[in-house]
C-alpha positions in Angstrom: 138.5 84.7 164.0 139.0 88.3 162.8 135.8 89.9 161.4 137.7 90.9 158.2 139.0 87.4 157.6 135.5 85.9 158.3 134.0 88.2 155.6 136.8 87.3 153.2 136.0 83.6 153.7 132.3 84.2 153.1 132.9 86.2 149.9 135.5 83.7 148.7 132.9 80.9 149.1 130.6 82.6 146.6 131.2 80.8 143.3 130.9 84.0 141.1 133.0 87.1 140.8 132.6 89.9 143.3 134.5 93.1 142.8 134.2 96.0 145.3 134.9 99.5 144.0 135.0 102.7 146.1 133.2 105.9 145.3 136.3 107.2 143.4 136.1 104.2 141.0 139.1 102.5 142.6 139.0 98.7 143.0 139.4 97.7 146.6 138.6 94.0 146.8 138.2 91.0 144.5 136.9 87.7 145.8 138.6 84.4 144.9 136.5 83.9 141.8 137.2 87.4 140.6 140.9 87.0 141.1 140.9 83.8 139.1 138.9 85.4 136.3 140.8 88.7 136.0 144.3 87.5 136.8 144.5 83.9 135.5 142.0 84.0 132.6 142.1 87.6 131.5 145.7 88.3 132.3 145.4 91.5 134.4 147.9 92.1 137.1 147.3 93.7 140.5 143.9 95.4 140.0 143.4 96.3 143.6 144.2 99.9 144.0 143.6 100.7 140.3 140.7 102.4 138.6 137.9 100.1 137.4 138.1 101.9 134.1 141.5 100.4 133.4 139.8 97.1 132.5 136.6 98.4 130.8 136.0 99.7 127.3 134.4 103.1 126.7 130.9 101.7 126.4 131.2 99.9 129.7 132.7 102.9 131.4 129.6 105.0 130.5 127.3 102.3 131.7 129.1 102.2 135.0 129.1 106.0 135.4 125.4 106.1 134.7 124.6 103.3 137.1 126.7 105.0 139.9 124.8 108.3 139.3 121.5 106.4 139.7 122.9 104.7 142.9 123.8 108.1 144.3 120.1 108.9 144.1 119.4 105.9 146.3 118.7 103.3 143.6 119.2 99.7 144.6 120.8 96.9 142.6 121.2 97.7 138.8 121.2 95.0 136.2 123.8 95.9 133.5 123.6 92.9 131.1 125.0 89.5 130.3 128.7 89.0 129.9 130.4 87.1 127.1 130.7 84.1 129.4 126.9 84.0 129.9 126.8 85.6 133.3 124.3 88.2 134.4 126.0 91.1 136.1 124.8 93.7 138.5 126.1 96.7 140.4 125.0 96.9 144.0 125.4 100.1 146.1 127.3 100.0 149.4 126.2 102.7 151.7 127.5 104.1 155.1 125.4 104.5 158.2 124.0 107.7 156.8 122.9 106.2 153.6 125.7 107.9 151.6 127.2 105.9 148.7 130.7 104.7 149.6 131.1 102.4 146.7 129.6 99.5 144.9 130.2 95.9 144.0 129.9 94.1 140.8 128.0 90.9 141.3 127.8 88.1 138.7 125.5 85.0 138.4 124.9 82.3 135.8 122.4 83.5 133.2 119.7 80.7 133.1 117.5 82.6 130.7 117.7 81.6 127.0 
């Protein structure tokens, strides 16, 4: 099995949305749950290759920019809030072998706190 395909299967098995964005804010990957949510539920088309800011409002854009600046300073996972569908969402840095930020992924999970 190809390594890339294996990672795709692993990420697709995660039941919540995962969106990978490069350091230039371009969406590079959506797992199966993210594709369903953004394409089927929200009605977006072909997000891969587009700016993450194309599908966020100004307030969210600023939160993302601030979080990325923190991650550039070697901060780890950042909690951003709870979505309208009651999922907690985080930004996680992705770094190269030298520790430089190459992008981040949005990670979601069910919000079990009331």
